[in-house]
C-alpha positions in Angstrom: 125.1 79.0 83.8 126.7 77.1 86.7 124.6 75.3 89.4 125.5 78.1 91.8 124.2 80.7 89.4 121.0 78.8 88.9 120.4 78.3 92.7 121.1 82.0 93.4 118.9 83.1 90.6 115.9 81.2 91.9 116.4 82.5 95.4 116.8 86.2 94.4 114.0 86.0 91.9 111.6 85.2 94.7 113.2 87.7 97.1 113.1 90.6 94.6 109.5 89.8 93.6 108.4 90.2 97.2 110.6 93.2 97.7 108.7 94.9 94.8 112.0 95.5 93.1 115.5 96.1 94.3 116.7 99.6 93.5 119.7 101.9 93.5 120.1 105.6 93.6 122.4 107.7 95.7 122.4 111.5 95.9 124.8 112.8 93.3 125.4 116.1 95.0 123.5 119.4 95.5 122.2 120.8 98.7 120.0 119.4 101.5 118.5 122.0 103.9 118.4 121.0 107.5 114.7 120.8 108.2 113.4 122.3 111.4 111.3 120.1 113.7 107.6 120.5 112.9 105.4 122.5 115.3 103.0 119.5 115.4 104.4 116.0 114.7 103.4 114.0 111.6 100.0 112.3 112.1 99.0 114.3 115.2 95.6 116.1 114.8 96.2 119.8 114.8 93.1 120.4 116.9 94.1 117.7 119.3 97.9 117.9 119.4 98.0 117.1 123.1 95.4 114.3 123.1 95.9 110.6 122.8 95.5 109.1 119.4 93.0 106.2 119.2 92.7 103.2 117.0 89.9 104.5 114.7 90.6 105.6 111.2 88.4 108.7 111.3 88.8 111.8 113.4 86.5 114.7 114.2 89.4 117.1 113.5 88.5 117.3 109.9 85.1 116.2 108.6 84.8 114.8 105.1 82.0 115.3 102.7 80.5 111.9 103.7 80.0 109.9 106.9 82.7 108.3 108.9 83.8 104.7 108.4 85.6 102.8 111.1 87.8 99.7 110.9 89.7 97.5 113.5 93.5 97.4 113.7 94.9 94.3 112.2 91.6 93.1 110.7 90.7 92.8 106.9 88.5 95.5 105.4 86.5 92.8 103.4 85.1 89.5 104.5 87.3 86.7 103.1 87.1 82.9 103.3 89.4 81.5 105.9 91.4 79.8 103.2 92.3 83.2 101.6 93.9 84.6 104.8 97.4 84.0 106.1 97.7 81.9 109.2 100.4 80.9 111.7 101.1 77.9 109.5 102.1 80.1 106.5 104.2 79.5 104.6 104.4 75.7 104.7 107.8 74.1 104.7 108.3 72.1 101.5 111.1 69.6 100.7 112.4 69.4 97.2 114.9 66.8 95.8 117.6 68.1 93.5 120.9 66.6 92.5 120.2 63.8 94.9 120.1 66.0 98.0 117.2 67.7 99.9 116.9 71.4 99.6 114.8 73.1 102.2 112.7 75.9 100.7 112.0 77.7 103.9 109.8 80.8 104.0 109.2 82.5 107.3 106.2 84.6 108.2 107.4 87.9 109.5 111.1 87.0 109.2 112.9 89.7 111.3 116.2 91.3 110.4 117.9 88.7 112.5 117.1 86.2 109.7 115.5 83.5 112.0 113.2 81.2 110.1 110.4 79.0 111.4 108.0 76.7 109.6 105.2 74.3 110.3 104.1 71.5 108.1 100.7 71.8 106.6 97.9 69.5 107.6 96.3 67.1 105.1 93.7 68.8 102.9 94.7 72.3 103.9 95.4 74.8 101.1 99.1 75.7 101.0 100.9 78.1 98.8 103.5 76.8 96.4 107.2 76.9 97.4 108.4 80.5 97.8 104.8 81.9 97.7 103.2 83.7 100.6 99.5 84.5 101.3 100.2 88.2 102.1 96.6 89.3 102.5 97.3 92.4 104.6 94.9 94.5 106.7 94.5 98.3 106.6 96.9 100.3 108.6 95.6 102.8 111.2 97.5 106.0 111.8 98.3 105.1 115.4 99.8 101.8 114.2 101.9 103.6 111.6 103.2 106.0 114.2 104.0 103.5 116.9 105.3 100.5 114.9 107.3 101.9 112.0 109.6 104.2 114.1 110.5 101.3 116.3 112.3 99.5 113.5 116.0 99.8 113.3 118.3 98.7 110.4 121.4 96.6 111.1 124.6 98.6 111.8 126.3 97.2 108.6 123.5 98.1 106.3 124.6 98.9 102.7 128.2 98.0 103.3 130.3 98.8 100.2 127.7 101.0 98.6 129.0 104.3 97.4 127.3 107.2 95.6 129.9 107.1 92.8 129.2 103.4 92.0 125.5 104.1 91.3 126.2 106.7 88.6 126.1 104.3 85.7 124.1 101.3 84.6 125.2 98.4 82.4 123.7 97.7 79.0 122.5 94.3 80.4 120.6 96.1 83.2 119.0 98.4 80.6 117.9 95.4 78.5 116.4 93.5 81.5 114.5 96.5 82.9 112.9 97.5 79.6 110.9 94.3 79.7 109.4 95.3 83.1 107.6 98.3 81.7 103.9 98.4 82.3 101.2 98.5 79.6 100.8 101.9 78.1 104.3 103.1 79.0 105.6 104.8 75.9 108.1 107.0 77.7 111.8 106.5 76.7 114.2 105.0 79.2 116.1 107.6 81.1 119.9 108.3 80.8 122.5 106.4 82.7 122.7 108.5 85.9 120.8 111.1 87.9 123.4 113.7 87.1 123.1 113.1 83.4 119.4 113.3 83.5 119.5 116.6 85.5 121.8 118.0 82.8 119.5 116.8 80.0 116.7 118.7 81.8 118.9 121.8 81.8 118.9 121.7 85.7 115.6 123.5 85.5 113.1 122.8 88.3 110.0 123.0 86.1 111.5 120.6 83.5 112.5 118.2 86.3 109.0 118.2 87.7 107.5 117.7 84.3 109.8 114.7 83.6 108.9 112.8 86.8 105.2 113.7 86.7 104.7 112.9 83.0 106.9 109.9 82.5 107.0 107.8 85.7 103.8 105.9 86.4 102.6 105.5 90.0 101.7 102.3 91.7 100.2 102.2 95.2 102.7 100.8 97.7 103.9 102.5 100.9 107.6 103.5 101.2 110.7 103.3 99.0 110.7 100.3 96.7 113.4 101.0 94.1 114.7 104.5 94.7 115.4 107.3 92.4 117.5 105.5 89.8 115.1 102.6 89.8 112.3 105.0 89.0 114.3 106.2 85.9 115.0 102.6 84.8 111.5 101.3 85.1 109.4 104.4 84.4 107.1 103.3 87.3 107.5 103.8 91.1 105.9 104.6 94.4 105.2 108.1 95.7 108.4 107.8 97.8 110.5 106.7 94.9 109.2 109.5 92.7 109.8 112.1 95.4 113.4 110.7 95.8 113.9 111.0 92.1 112.8 114.6 92.0 114.8 115.6 95.1 118.0 114.0 93.7 117.5 115.7 90.4 117.0 119.1 92.1 120.0 118.6 94.3 122.1 117.5 91.3 121.1 120.8 89.7 122.4 122.8 92.7 119.0 123.5 94.3 117.9 123.1 97.9 115.3 120.3 98.2 113.7 118.3 100.9 110.9 115.8 101.5 107.6 116.6 103.1 105.6 113.8 104.8 102.0 114.7 105.5 98.4 113.7 104.9 96.7 113.9 101.5 92.9 114.2 101.5 91.5 112.8 98.2 87.9 112.8 96.9 86.6 109.7 95.3 87.0 111.4 91.9 90.6 112.3 92.6 91.5 108.8 93.7 89.7 107.2 90.7 91.5 109.4 88.2 94.9 108.9 89.9 94.8 105.1 90.7 92.3 104.0 88.1 90.1 102.1 90.6 86.4 102.0 91.3 85.3 103.8 94.4 81.8 102.3 94.4 82.6 100.3 97.6 84.5 102.2 100.3 85.6 99.0 102.0 87.0 97.7 98.8 89.2 100.9 98.6 90.2 100.4 102.2 91.2 96.8 101.4 93.4 98.0 98.5 95.0 100.5 100.9 95.7 97.7 103.2 97.4 95.6 100.6 99.5 98.6 99.8 100.1 99.2 103.5 99.4 102.9 103.1 98.4 104.4 106.5 94.8 105.6 106.6 93.9 108.7 108.7 90.3 109.2 107.7 87.9 107.5 105.4 84.3 108.6 104.7 81.5 107.1 102.7 78.0 108.0 101.5 76.6 106.4 104.7 78.2 105.7 108.1 79.3 102.2 108.9 82.3 99.9 109.5 84.6 97.7 107.4 84.0 94.9 106.8 80.2 95.3 106.4 79.2 98.4 104.6 78.7 98.6 100.8 78.5 102.4 100.7 80.5 104.3 98.1 83.6 106.3 99.0 83.4 110.0 99.3 86.9 110.9 100.5 90.0 109.3 102.1 93.0 110.8 103.9 96.2 108.9 103.6 99.9 109.4 104.5 101.8 110.8 101.5 105.1 112.3 100.6 106.0 115.2 98.3 108.8 117.6 97.5 109.8 121.1 98.8 112.4 123.1 96.9 113.7 126.7 96.8 113.4 128.6 93.5 114.7 132.2 93.3 114.6 132.6 97.0 111.1 131.2 97.7 110.0 127.8 98.8 107.5 125.8 96.7 106.0 122.3 96.9 105.6 119.7 94.1 103.9 116.3 94.1 105.3 114.4 91.2 103.5 111.2 91.9 100.0 112.6 91.8 98.8 112.6 88.2 95.4 112.2 86.6 94.8 109.7 83.8 92.6 109.1 80.8 91.3 105.5 80.5 90.6 103.1 77.7 88.1 100.3 78.2 89.4 97.9 75.6 87.3 95.5 73.5 85.0 92.6 74.4 87.2 89.6 73.8 84.3 87.2 74.5 82.0 88.5 71.8 81.1 86.7 68.6 82.6 89.5 66.4 86.0 89.5 68.1 86.9 85.9 68.9 83.8 83.9 68.9 84.6 82.6 72.3 81.7 81.1 74.4 82.6 79.7 77.8 80.0 76.9 77.8 80.9 75.7 74.3 84.6 75.8 75.0 84.2 73.8 78.2 82.1 71.2 76.6 84.5 70.8 73.8 87.5 70.5 76.2 85.7 67.8 78.2 84.7 65.7 75.1 86.0 62.2 75.8 87.5 63.2 79.2 86.9 61.7 82.7 85.1 64.4 84.8 84.3 63.8 88.5 83.5 66.0 91.4 87.2 65.9 92.5 89.2 65.9 89.3 89.4 66.0 85.5 91.5 63.6 83.5 92.4 63.3 79.8 91.1 66.6 78.6 90.7 66.8 74.8 93.9 68.6 73.9 93.1 68.6 70.2 89.8 70.4 70.7 91.4 72.9 73.1 94.2 73.7 70.6 91.9 74.0 67.7 89.6 76.3 69.5 92.4 78.6 70.7 93.8 78.7 67.2 90.3 79.7 65.9 89.9 82.4 68.5 93.4 83.8 67.8 92.8 83.8 64.0 89.4 85.5 64.3 90.8 88.2 66.7 93.7 88.9 64.4 91.3 89.4 61.5 89.1 91.6 63.6 92.0 93.8 64.6 93.4 94.1 61.0 89.9 95.2 59.8 88.7 97.4 62.7 91.8 98.6 64.7 94.8 98.4 62.4 96.8 101.0 64.4 95.6 99.7 67.9 97.9 99.4 70.9 97.8 96.9 73.7 95.8 99.3 75.7 93.2 99.7 72.9 92.7 95.9 73.0 92.9 95.1 76.7 92.2 98.5 78.2 94.6 100.7 80.1 95.4 104.2 81.3 97.5 107.1 80.1 99.0 110.0 82.2 97.5 113.4 81.4 100.6 115.4 80.8 101.4 118.7 82.4 103.6 121.4 80.9 104.3 124.8 82.4 105.4 126.4 85.6 103.8 125.4 88.9 104.3 127.6 91.9 102.4 126.6 95.0 103.4 126.9 98.7 101.1 124.1 99.8 99.3 121.2 98.2 95.6 121.9 97.5 94.7 118.4 98.7 96.8 118.4 101.9 94.8 117.6 105.0 96.1 120.4 107.2 94.0 119.0 110.2 97.0 116.7 110.7 100.6 117.6 111.4 103.3 117.1 108.7 107.1 117.1 108.8 109.9 118.2 106.5 112.9 115.9 106.1 116.3 116.1 104.5 116.3 112.3 103.9 113.6 109.7 104.2 114.1 107.4 107.3 115.6 104.0 106.9 112.4 102.3 108.1 110.7 103.4 104.9 112.9 101.0 102.9 112.7 97.2 102.4 116.0 95.3 103.0 117.6 92.2 101.5 119.8 90.2 103.8 122.3 87.6 102.4 123.7 84.9 104.6 126.1 82.3 103.4 129.1 80.6 105.2 129.8 83.5 107.5 128.8 86.2 105.1 126.0 88.3 106.6 125.2 91.5 104.6 122.0 93.6 104.5 121.1 96.1 101.8 118.2 98.5 101.4 116.3 98.1 98.2 117.2 101.6 96.8 120.9 100.9 97.2 121.2 97.8 94.9 118.4 98.1 92.3 119.8 97.6 88.8 123.1 96.4 90.1 124.9 93.0 90.1 125.1 91.1 93.3 127.7 88.3 93.0 128.5 85.3 95.1 131.8 83.8 94.0 134.9 82.1 95.4 138.6 83.0 95.7 141.6 80.6 95.2 141.2 79.3 98.8 137.5 78.3 98.1 136.4 81.1 100.4 133.1 82.6 99.4 133.1 86.3 98.5 130.1 88.6 98.1 130.6 91.3 95.5 128.5 94.3 94.4 129.2 95.4 90.9 132.5 93.4 91.0 133.7 95.0 94.3 134.0 92.7 97.4 131.6 93.7 100.1 131.7 90.6 102.3 133.6 87.4 102.7 134.0 84.3 104.9 137.2 83.5 107.0 137.0 79.8 106.2 136.8 78.1 102.9 133.9 76.0 101.6 134.2 72.3 101.1 134.3 71.9 97.3 131.0 70.6 95.8 129.5 70.3 99.3 125.9 71.5 99.6 125.6 74.5 102.0 122.6 76.7 102.7 122.4 80.3 101.3 119.5 82.4 102.8 117.9 85.5 101.3 115.7 87.5 103.7 113.4 90.3 102.6 112.0 92.6 105.3 109.4 95.2 104.4 110.2 97.8 107.1 107.7 100.3 105.8 104.8 97.8 106.2 103.1 97.6 109.6 102.0 94.1 108.7 104.8 91.5 108.7 103.0 89.0 106.4 105.0 90.0 103.3 108.4 89.4 104.9 110.1 86.4 103.4 113.1 84.2 104.0 114.1 81.8 101.3 116.8 79.2 101.7 118.5 76.9 99.2 121.5 74.7 99.2 124.3 75.3 96.7 127.5 73.5 95.9 130.5 75.4 97.3 133.8 76.2 95.6 134.7 76.0 91.9 133.3 78.4 89.3 131.6 81.6 90.3 128.0 82.4 89.7 126.1 85.7 89.8 122.6 87.1 89.9 121.3 90.6 89.0 
């Protein structure tokens, strides 16, 4: 691989990890019904449609089974040490030396779509993340923040330049190989076919089979907004609620059915949240903190006793969050489906620290590792590598023997623990979700708005292109040079941007990748990463 390829690979690896995956899926065809404006706007209490929305998470418009919890806008739901929270100095500018030249690894907190980057050197003794790493410890999102902040975000005029629906219809074998390694534990579902249209045909263009496919095969992970799009959900078998809704809508439209999105409020009991997400609900503030990390807007949250976060340790009783689902027309009638909501069965795994499985004991292992080492209050030097290796080999040998004897047909979930989707088969006909919180307004959309999608901006020698994550997931983004040493940006081999002037051969010039999470109210996860690469010569590409 050329130096250009290596440099680009490092930059995009960081950018895509923060973006939660770069995805591609365009609507293959079908019908989108023009949705009428809602009688009451999304997020407005039905009983208080004309009143001003406050900054509290709970509302008297719909009481839960427990007592109301409150939380402050922009503040963590749990008490953290100061060192664990992002600050104005994050991320710290680091200088690395490579090929005899300095390469500035610049990461900017809240980098806007303009691509501006700022950095502040860290102070001695202060914890700082490694190069390219952010402390994105994000606070919960109030419903008023979600309504006021998100809709103010506008994507660049040249967004997704060069992206066409036809070019997203297929995937390369190399993409298929790389994405299969990204599957989560317990995912035994087969990878989907090469395009949305092919998948719709394989499901006989039948709405019930389409719903069953998405619900039973695509695992959910809690993150707000589009992350990888419809095709990305097929490739990875895991996606957000918005990605899964996009996949079902596009499959329905490819089958010739009318389909739209519904954005509304889902009210979930503690039991429903636990069987869907697989998390403990024993601490309501802990659940609220998780919702904050996912940046999912919270409309109401109730616990066994009243209080505020951080502070209370009461258990969750119910929570109302912004959600998205699907509405489609079947035989002349409209029905709703929520492909991302799915209960699970859980496996606890085995105790890997017991005498019968590995023989591991923390105190014994530590003492053995420190044998002959220098141990002070500030550092450890010359750990006993021989003892460490011998102990690890003993643990591994004993565990293998235990599994062969006691669990010869075990899976990774049987050993480490995991969850499995409870499959649904049959016809589902419902005109509203049973867990929709109708105390709040909802809206029907033909397309999800652009501010629900993260973007990747590429800047190099006059090239300045921005793409939404769902437009380029599973596709090849190439930075190469023509005969005049002019840089050319290509998407799946097609030029989508270029510079008027040539690069100086072998001269180090900066290339910047900026990831902006438009669906997040918090800007701590936004990231801009810059490296210097040698211009001209052989081309390099990243995927």
